[in-house]
N, C-alpha and C positions, 0 to 999 in steps of 0.2 A: 469311712467307706468300707463296706463289707467285702472281705477277700477270703472267706472261710474255705471256699472250694479251691481257690488257688493255693492256699496253705496246705490243704490236704494233698493236692497234686504234687506240690513241691516236696513234701515229706516223702511221698511214694517215689518220686523221681530220685531222691537222694539215695534211696536204698539200691537202685539199679544203674544210675548214671553218675559218673564222677561229678561231685559238686551239685548234682541235680540238673545240670545244664549241658547242652552240647556245643556251647561256645562260651568262654569264660565271662565276658562282659555282661551276659545276660543274668548273672547270678546276683546282682545288686549288692555285692560285697562292699563296694566303694561308697555306698550310701547307707550302710548298716541296715539292710532290709532283705527281703526275699522277693522273687519276681512274681509278677501276676501271670496268668495263663490266658491266652487269647482264645476266644471261641470263633470270632469272625472278624472281618475288616472290610470296610467299604469307603471309598473316597478318602477323606482325610481323617477318618475315625476308626477306632478299635473298640470292640466290646469284649470284655473279658468273661471268664466262665461264671462269675458272679453277677453279671448283667451290668457291670459299670461301663459307661461310655466315656471314651477319651479321645481328645483331639491329639493326633499323632504327629510328632516331629522327628521320629526315628526313621519311618518309612523303609522298614526292613534294612536299615543301614544304608540307604541310598538308592536302591533300585526302583522304588516306587515313585517315579517321577510324574506319572499320570495319577498318582493315588492308588489306593488299594482296589483290587478286583474290577478294573475298568472293563466295560463290556466288550470292547474290541479285542482286548487281549484274551478274555475268557473264551470268546468265539473263535479266536485264532488257535488257541491251544486245543479246543474241542475239535475243530475241523481237522488240524494236523493229526490228532490222536486217533481219529477214525481210520487213518491209513496206517497206523503203526506208531509205537512210542520209541522205538530205536531200531536201527538197521545194522550198524557195524560196517556200513559201506556208504559211499557218498550219496547225498540227497541234494535236491535243487536249492533248498533254503540256504545251505552253506555257501553256495556261489553267489547267491543274491546278497547275503550278508557281507561277504568278502568285498564285493563290489561297492557296497554302501560304505563300509568302513574306509576303503581306499579313497572313495570320493570325498568323504567328509573330514577326514583326519589328515592335516597337511604332511605329516612325516611318513605316512604309511603307503609304500608301494606294493607290498605283499603282506599277507597276514595269515596267521594260523589260529584256529579255534581251540580253546581248551575248556576245562570245566570249573575253574575258579580263578580269582585273582592271585592267589598263592601260586598256583601252577603257572600262571602267566609270567609272574616275575621270576620264579625259579628257572623257567625255560629261557627267558630273556638273558639271564646271568649266564647260564650254560652256553647259550649261543654266542655271547660277547667273548667268553673265554675261548671257545672254539675258533671264532673268527680271528682273534688277535694272537692266540697262542700264549697268552698271559694268564696269570692266576689271581692277581690282587683285585680287590673291589673297594671302592669308596662309597660309603652311605652317610647319612646324616643322622644325628641323634634326634630321636622323636619321630622320624619317618618310619612308618610301619609298612612292610612289604609282604605281609603274610607270614606264616610260620615256617619259612625256609631256613634251614640250619645256618647258612652262611649269612643270612640277613637278619636273624633274630638276635642282633647285637645293638645294644642301645636303642631298642624299638619303642614304638608308641602303642596306642590302642590298649588291648587288654594286657599287654606286657607291662604297661606302666601301672595298671590298676591292680593286678594279681601277681604278687611276688616280684622277683628281681627282673629287670629288663632282659638280662641275659639268662636264657631259659636253661634249666637243667636238661641234660640229654644232648646238648650241642657239644660235639667234640672240640677240644681246645684247638686242634689243628685247623678246623674250619674257621673258628672265630679269629685266628691269627692271620688269616688271609683277608679279613675285612677290617678296613680302617674306618672308624666311626668319628665324624668331625661335626662341629656345631654348624647348624644351618646359618647362612648369611655371613660366614667367616672366610673371607677371601684369603687372608694370610694363612690360615690353617691348610686350605686347599693348595696354595702355592708351595707351602713347605712340603706337603705330602708328595706332590709331583717332583719337587726338587730332589727329594730323597730317593724316590723309587718310580719315576715316571715311566721307565721302560718295563715295568712290571705290572702296571695298572691296566687291567682289562677294560673296566668300566666304572663309570659313576652313575649311581642310581639314586633317584630322589623323587618324592612327591613335588611337583612344581609349585603346588600350594599345599604345604603339610596340613593334613587334616585328621591326624590320629593322635595329636597331643594337644587337642584343641584345634584351632585354626589360625594360622599366621602366614605372612606373605614374604616375598623376597624384598630386599631393600638395596638400593644403590646398584641396580642392574645385575644382581647376582646370577640370574639365569643366563644373561648374555656372556658373562664372565665364564660360567661353566661351559658354555658352548665353545668359547675361544680356547680355553685351556686344554679341553679334551681333543679338540681338533689339532692343536699344536703337538700333543704328545701321542696321537694316534689311539686314544682311548675311545670307547663307545660311550655315548651319552644316552642314558635310559630315563625316560619319564614314565613314572608310575601314575598313570591317569585312571586307575581303577575306580576311584571316587569321582574325580573331576571330569572324566571323559563323557561327553554328550550331556553333562549336567550344567556346568558353568557356561558352556556355549556349544554350539552344534559340533564344533571341532575341538572342544576342550581348551585347556589352558594355552596350548600352543597356537590356537586360533587367535586367542586374545593378545598374546604377547608377541607373535611372530617369531618366536624361538622354536627352531625345528630340531628335535632330538634325532638320534640314529634309530632308536627302538623305542616303542611305546607299548606298556602294558595296559590292558583294558579289562572291564568287567562290569559287574552290577547292572547298569542301565540297559546294556545290550542284551540282557536276558529276559527282561520284562518281569522279573521276579523269580525266574528259574535259575538253577546253577549254571554259571557260564563264566568264561574268561577268554581273552584273546591277547596275542602279542604280534606285533608287526613293525615294519620299518623299511629301511633301505633294501632294495632287491638284492644287491650283492651280499649283504649280510644274511637275509633270510634264505638265500639260495644255498647256504651252508647246512641247512636242515635236511635230514634224511626224508625222502629217499634220494634227493638230489645231491646232498653233501654228507659230511662225516659226523654231524652233530645229531645225536638221536633224540628224539622226542616222539611220544605216542600217547594215545588215550582212547579207551574202548568207547567212551560216550562223547567224545569231542564232536562238535557240530550237531548235537542232538537235534532232531527235527522239532521237538516241542519247544526247546529253548530258542532255536533260531526263528521259529514262527512267532513266538511271543516278543522276542527282541526287535524283529523287523517291524512288526505291528506297531510296537511302542515308539520306535524311532520315527516311523512315517507319520504317526499321529502327532508327535511333537512337531514335526516340520509342518504339517498341515495347519496346526493351531497357532503356529509361531509361538510355541510354548515358552521358549527362553525369554521372550519379551514379557509374557504374563508372569513368569517366575521373578524376573527382575523387579517388576512393580510390587508384587507381594512381598519380596525381600526388603525392598525400601520401606514399605509400610511397617514391617516388623522391626527393622533397624531404627526407624524414627521412634516408634512407640517404646522400645526397649531402652533407648537412650533417654527418652523422657522419664521412664520409670526410675532409671538409675538416678536422674537428677532430682526427682521428687523424693526419692528415699535417702538423698544426700550421700550416695556411695560413689566413690571414685574408680569404679571398676571399668573394665574394658570390653567393649563389644566389637567383634569382627564379623564381617560378612562379604561373601563374593556370590553374587547371584542369589541362588536358593540355598546356599550353605552358610551357616552361621555359628558362632560360639560366643557365649558370655563367659569371659575369664573373671573368676572371683579373685581378682588381684589387681593391684594398682600399677599404672605405668605401662610403657610400651612392652608388648610381647612379640618378639622376633625369632625366638628359638626355644628349645626344650628347657634350658635353664630358666628362662623368663616364665614359661608356662608352669613350671613346677612350683612357683610362688603361690598358687591358688590356695585359698582357705577351704580346705575340704569339708570341715564341719559346717561352715556356712553354706556350701553348696548342697550337702546332704539335707539340711533343713529346708532349703529352698525347693529342692527336688521333691520332697515328700509333700510339702504344702501345695505345690503345683498339681501333683498327681491326685492328691485328695480333692482338688477342685477341678478335676477333669482335664488336665493338660499333661501330656506325657512327653518330657524331654529325655535324652539318653541318661542312663543311670551311672554316669561318670563325668567328672569335671574335665576329662581329657578327651571327650568325644565331640563331634560336629553334629549340629542339627540340620535337618532337611526339610524343605518346603516342597509341596507338590502343587501341580496345577489344580488339583481337587480342592486345595485350601481356598477359602473365600476371604474377603475383607472383613467379613463378620468374625470368621474364626480368629483372624489376626487380632482384631480388636478385643475379643474375648480373652485371648492368650496374653495380651499386654496387660489387661485388667488383673488377671490372676497373678501374673508375674509381678506386678507392681505391689499387689497385696503381699505376696510372699517375701519380696525385698523389704518392705516396710516392717515386716514382722521379725526381721533378723536383728 
């Protein structure tokens, strides 16, 4: 596959942009390659600057649940932009979005808009500390909550792929206030609360961890966390930046019936534009300025273009019953990929929830970060490049989750499975 123009652009980018990219996982370092550059995207497909066409399972890392450039969102952004792209003062879209989130997400009584998932988790942590008057935080290894100093400890996503999980530049004092525990390990959580329960402000987690691959709770782990945080007066925070409005209309908490105190959101609610939100119990949210003592602000929060795009996307998903469509497409991909693994004689693990999926290049159960780290990176890199050369784009890291959109077709899934089987057979 010809990528000469992408290679020239990457060389030019490296001269002016650190690593040639504006987010580390885009650099293709974990697959021993260099990134391609996109010219345009439509539906389930990307076209790079060299004219290569790809079936896309990255979906801008989750937001493109309707596919790329859906006409309804393009029209919504266009119509909103005609009245101005930013005001710095409230606009009607913000109120409508707040009402929709509160109606759809079981835990959210009040919500505040921000500009990224990182900002949402950062603000939720500050709010939890302000509400409880405590400083310590519990997170889980492999759960990535953005590049917040106190949360970039044993993180997932690009932190796994690029350098050490604990980033340089994070003061030791910040890290010392964060306890990182293995996901699904009840005993570790019980021990942490036994030692310092009266100092723990919050437990934050991805209820379905999706930044170290994709794995799930076992033995009622989420219910256990709900019970122990309530017992000790700590705030339970679900980071549903990825899963919110994607695995179900109300996210993981709708599927499980577990209601956190605070929820961080992002991605899907922006329709492809920069966005984030955090919300939850009214008594906690009321501690935010201007009503309370916890300060949080943002010049572009509630941006009219992002709100218009997100509202349009969410309403379109509801109108189409998009989550049912995604479940059907996801089931087709899962059946096909499991069949491809069997044909290739490979005992590897395929996980899926709705439209999110991950093929672990590792044998045996994957229930936490330690399990996920067993992956065969060399085999994944070879698989990735074979698929890319045959027109299928998966995330360029064995620790990332794939995404299906309603723009994917059964034919796309069948093509993808055929390409993946060919790549697996070649390993």
